[in-house]
N, C-alpha and C positions, 0 to 999 in steps of 0.2 A: 504494500499500500504506500502511496505517496504521503508526504507530510500534510497535504491538504485534506486527506481523509481522516486524519487524527486530530483530536482536540487535546493537545499536550498541556498538562497542568504546570509542569516545571521540568527543568533539567537537573539531574543529580549526578554528582561524581561517584563512581563506583566505590571509592575510598570511604564515602559517607554511608554506604550501605552495610548491612550485616550479612555475612556469609555463613550458611549452615552447611558444613561439609557432609553431614549425614544425608540431607535432602538434596544437596548440590544446588541450592537456590540462594539468591541474593534477595534481601528484603529491605524496605525503607518505610517508616511510618507514614500513613495517609491521614489527611485531616479528618476523615470520617471515623477514625479510631481503629481501622484495620491496617493492613500493610500492603504496599505495592510489592509484587513478587515477579522475579524472572529467573528462569532456570539457567544454570551454567551452560548447558548444551545449546540453549537458544542464543546466548551471548557468543559462544564459539562459532555459531552459524551466521553471525553478523547481525542478529536482531538486537535492537536497542530500546524497545518499548516495554516497560514494566507496567503491569496492570494491577488494579486493586480489585479483588474478587467481590467486594461489598458495594462498590459504587462505580460510577462511569469514569473516574479519573485515571489518567495515564501519565507516566513520566518518561522522559528520554534519559537513558543511562549513558553517561560519558565514560568511555573506557578504551583501552588498547587491548586487542585480542592477545597480543604477545605477553601481557601482564596477568592474564587470567590463570587461575590454578589449573593444573593439568587434570583432566578427567581420568578416573581409573580405566585401564585398558581392559575392556570386556573380552577381548579376543586373546588375552594372555592364557597360555596353556596351564592347566591345573595338574599337578603331580598326583598320580594315583598309584598307591602301593598294591602289589600283586599278592 
């Protein structure tokens, strides 16, 4: 979607967001009392819009892909003992 299709409430630096390594999501407080959320995988794919699940507000996340945490490699082989 282009910027014209979004109603962006604010722009937020990723350093101001909270990262949850277990859920692999970033969050930031929303004025409605809930939190804006965006998944690490979405950021790695170049998406930069975090949404609040409780209201219609969205924020643009300012970040560099190279500075994101590395996602665990799901394709890594698992050792199996015989």
